[in-house]
N, C-alpha and C positions, 0 to 999 in steps of 0.2 A: 170287788165291792168295797165301797167306803165304808169310812166309823161312821160319817155325817149317816148315811143310808142307812145303815144298823143300829144309830142313833133315831131314825124316825120312824122305824120299827117298831122300839121300844123295847128290847131287850140288850141293850147295848151291854150288860156285865155276860150274858153268853157270849154275844160276838167274840170280844175281845179276850174272853177266858176259854180256851180250847179245850174241850174235855178229853182224857186221854183214854185210847180204847178199850172197854169195861171186859171184851172177851178176849183181847188180843193173846195170841200166841205164837211161843219164839218157835214151837215145832214146825219141820216139815212136812207136809203131807207125803207120806211114803208112795211111791208108783209114779209120782206127776210129774218125775224129770224132763226135761224137754224130748221130745219124741215128735218128728214132723209126722202130719196125716196128709200126705200130698196128694192129690187129685189131681187130674189133666188139667183144670182150669188153674191149679194154684203151684203147678209145679216149678212155676217161675221165679215164683216167690220163693220157695221151701228151699230152692238153689242160695238163696241167700241167707235163707234162716228166717225171714217174718215171718212174724205169727207163731213161732216155735217157743214152746213154753220152756223158762228158763226154774221156776219154782212156783208152789202155792202156800200160802200160808192161810189159816185159817183166822177171821178178825171178829167174829161174830158167829150168835146164834142167839136168838128172839125168837118168843112164841108172838103169836098174834096180837094179845094184848099189849105186849112189849113194844110194837113194833107201833100201834095204836097212839101209845101214849108217847114214844118218842116224837113223833109226826105233830100231834096233838099239842105236846110242850112248846113246840118250836113256832106255834101260829099257824099251821096247816093242818086242813081238815082233813081227817084218815079214814073218813066213808069208805074211799075204795079197798081197805085192805081185810082180806079174809083170809091169810095165813099168814105164819110165821115165817121168818127167811134164814137163812144162812149165808153169810157174806165170806170173799177169800180175795186174800192180796193174790193176785197174777202178775209173775215176775217175764217178761217177754221178749222177744228181740224183734228190734226194727230199725228205723235208719236214720239217721242225724238230717238238717236243712240239707246239708250236703251230699246224702245218700252212702254215706259210709254206717257200717254195721254198728249197734248201740243198745241198748236196754232199757226198757220203760215199765211202771208198772200200774196196776187198772185192779179196779173191784169188781168183782163177779159176785153177783147175789142172786141166789135160788130160793124159789117157795118152797116151803116145807107145805107141800101139797099140791093137789092140781091134775095139772095132766102130765101125763108120763113126758111125752116130747113136749119142748116148750117153746115158744116165738119166743124172739131176744128181742130184748127194749135197748138203742144206745143213747146212755146220758150223757153229754159230756158239759162240764162245770165253768162255773164263770170265772174271774178274775180272780186269783190269789198270787199273793207273793210270797208268802215261808211253805218250801217245798213241803212244811209235815202238817199243810191245812187240805193236801190232796185226798182224795174219797177213801182211798187205798189206806191211808195213816189216818186217819182222823175219824171219828167218830160222833160228825155233828151235823151242821146243816149241809152240806155237801152229801152226805149219805141219804137227804129226805127222797127226793125220786128214784133212786134206789128200792130203799124200802118200801116205799108205796106201789111201784110199779109188780116188784118181786112179793110184795102183798097180795098185789092183784092176781098173780099166774104167771107171769112171766120172768123169765130170765133178765137179768141185765147186768151190762159191759158197761160202765165207767172208766176211759180211760182219764188216768193221771196227768197225761200228755209230757213232752219231754221236759228233763230238770226239774219235775215236780214228784211227789212220791219220795219213793228211794232210785228214780232215774238218777242218771249221771248227768254233772255239767249244767249250766243256763236254762233256764225254761225261754224258746225262742215267741217271747208273748208276740201272738196275733200274727204269727206266723200259717196263713192257711194249710198250705200245701201241706207242713211238718204235723201239725196238728192232724190232717187228715190221715197221713199213713200209720201215725200213732192210733188214730181210733179203729180203723180198718184191720191194721194189725190186732189189736185189742179183741176184735168180733173171733181173728182167728185162734186166740190165744184162747178166748173163749169157751169156742166151740170144744176145741181139747178137752178142755179141762170139764167140762158139762158132758162129754161123752165119757170118761174116766168114772163121774160120779152117778151115772146110769141114768140122767136126766139129758137126751142126747136132744140138739137142737133141732125146729123144722126148716132153719134155712129163712123163715120170714123175718124182716126187723122191723120194726117201729123207731125213728131218729127224735130225739128230741134233746135238749142242751138250754141254759141260760145263760143271757148277759153273752160273753166270749164265747160261751158255748152254744147259744143259738145259731152265731154266725158260723161256728165250727160246724154243727147239725146241719145247716142247708148245704157247706161245701160239700160233708160226707152222704149225703143224699143224692147229689149231682155223682157224687166217684162210685155209690153202688149202682146207681141207674146207671152208669156208663161201662159198667161190666169190670170195677176196680176186683170184684170177686166173684168168680160166676156159683160160687153155693150160697152167696146173700144177694137174695130178692125183699128190695124197700117197698113198705106195704103203704106207711104213713109218714108224713113229717108235720111235728108241730113245734117249733123252736119258740123260744119266751124270750122278748126283749132283747134281742140281738143287735148289734151293730155292725149292721147291712151296707152300712153309705159313709166310710169313714168322708171321704172327700165333699160328699155333697150336704151330710147331717151332723156327723159327731165332731169333726173339724172343727167347724164353723161353731158349732153349740158351745165351744168352749168358750167364743168370747162375746157372744151374743146375751149368755145371762142362762142359758136352758140347760148347762153342765154345771153343777153347782160345784163352788171353788177347790173343795177337798178332794173331790173326787175327780177334778178335772187335773189337780197336781199329780195327783197318784196313777191316771191313765194315761197322760203324756209323758210322763218323764219314764215311765214303765215301759212303753212303747216307742219312745226314741233311744233310750238303753239297748232294748232288744233288738229293733230293727237294725240298729246300726251295724248289731253283728254280723249284718245280712248284705246290708245296702252303704254303700259311700255316704251318710247323711251329715258327719262332721268327721275332720282329722282330730280335732280336741274339742272335750267337751266344752273348756269357754264359749266357742262360736256358738254353742245354743242354749248355754246356761248361765246366768248372771255367777257372779262371786257371793257368798262363800261356795252355794250351793255346785257350781263344777265340778270341785276337789272330790266332791262327795258322793255326788250323784249316780255315778258306777256301780259303785260298792256298797250299796242301799241293795241293789236288785241281786245281790247273791245268793237268795234263796234261803235266808239266815235270819232275815231278818222280816218283826212282825209291820204290817200295814202300821198300826198308829204308830211306831217306831221311824218308819220311813215320811209318813207325814209330818209328825215335828220336827225332821231333819233337811225339809223341805220348805218353800214360799210358802206366803198364805192363799197368792193366786196366781196362775196360769201367767198372768204379766210381768209378776213380780217374780215368777223364775227362770224366766227365759228372756233371753236378750231381744232388742227393739229387731234387729235384724233379722232375728230368728221367728218370730208372729210374724213380719211380713212374709217371710217364706211359706210358715204354715198355712198364711191368710191366700196365699196366691202361687201355691206348688207347684211347680215343674219338676224338670229331670227326675233323679233318686230318689226325694221326697214324694212327689209324685206315682211313679213308679211303684214306693211301698204301699201308699193308699190304693193305688189298684191290685195290686197284688192282693187283696182285702178285700176290695168290692164288686168280684165277679161273680160272687155265691148265690144272688138271684136272676142269673141271666142266662135262664136257663127255661123246659118245662118239663116239669114232673107230671110221673104219669099215674100218682097217685093222689090221695085224699092230702089237703095241705092247711093245717091252719097257724097263722101267726099269732102271737099272744104279744100285748105289750099295755102298760099303763099312762096316762095322761101326765099325772103327777110325777113321773120318771125326770129325774136329775143326774143321772147316771148313762142312760139311752135315753134322749129322747125318742118320744113317740113315731117322730119321723121318720126314724129309720125303720119299723114295721111298714109304715105307708107307703115310705119309697118302695120297701121290697116286694110289695105287695101290688102295686102299680105294675114293676118290672114282670113279674110272674104273669102280671092279667094281659100281658103286651106281648109274651109269648106262647098265648091262648090256655097259660092255665087256670083253672077254677079254683082260687082262695078265698078262706076266709080270714080277714084280721078281725081277731077278737079283742077289743076294747074293754080292759077290763077296769074304766072311769078312771075317777079320782085318787089311784094308788101309786107310790112310790118306787124304785127298783127290785126293794126285796117286796114289798105287798105287789107288785106283779107276779113274782114268784108263787107268792104264797097262795095268792089267787087260782092260777093256772094250773099248777102241779097236779093238784087232783083232777081238775078239768079235761087234764091232756090224759089221764088214765082212762078216764070215760070214752073220752075219743077214741082212742085207742080197740076199746070193748067194742065200740059201734062199729069202726071199722072191719073187726076183724069177726063180727057179726055178721055182716052181710056178703062176707067171702062164701 
């Protein structure tokens, strides 16, 4: 999410200044070392160690009043909160975009009360450049869905994705496949940790996510329905403002005014640098980026830079950032560039057998509402009953602020009808 979006929300200082974890702890919980919990449906995954716990670290312990204040102070309605929460950083085994073993981190949040056996929410976060902003590392806006949903009585698994939080290497931004494998393996790690805490999971999963995470949530839902792990059953799907249509909506919107300049520069540079590691988009940054930006752009996405600092080092507009030839390639994509877009654009091409709601805002200049409308039409064309919840004249973060409590209530309603 861009700094411009944050300023339009009216809390620029809190967006730029990340607060340290008030309850961060360096102690590793005894007895929570990696230990496979293999079932017949998971034997293949556990032979490669996917989802195995490496460590668990407590990072927050809040009573219900503190949770409500945390959420309300960030401009989100705290009505669904009934319980306090405890949150833990999980380090777990997964695979990188090439299928090689690696580790990742994520946040497990449990309610302090409610049912003994817990349903599980998967919450996938939006775009972030600095690794220490990930949900398990920073108690800030990325924690809102976890605290809301856990405060309502469900466990929440929020993956940091690869290369963010305390995961090694660069983040493969908008690589759908590796985002899904990291998310599925986070569910497995959460299951093991929750068992050890005496709060076993039912196996029912409710998937949500915001911005980049909205696209990941849609892809994760598809993977679960196709049997990615036999223990987990998708029950509802509620993504918020996801870029589901790069080729048809998001990339064209960079050039027609629907995406603001600051966000456009951040998103397209991040995407090109990350995707070039996976697809041969350019041999030299100067093929895509104008001078002097070509010499610095890749170093800005090392996971250690603030978003504000990245934007300050780049051009004020997308057209000033990219070479004219590469602008034309983006407008008329083919070859590896089109392949990279299409790899992210298949997430709505399936038929969910669960209730689906897509949330979006009309004044979103980060991820235009056309993304949700395209996804809704695509799902409907597959025979899915889907509701697109238009939050009206709100920007990108505004769509999240309005939607987050509604998603919790939507999940409550789905569960009540079971």
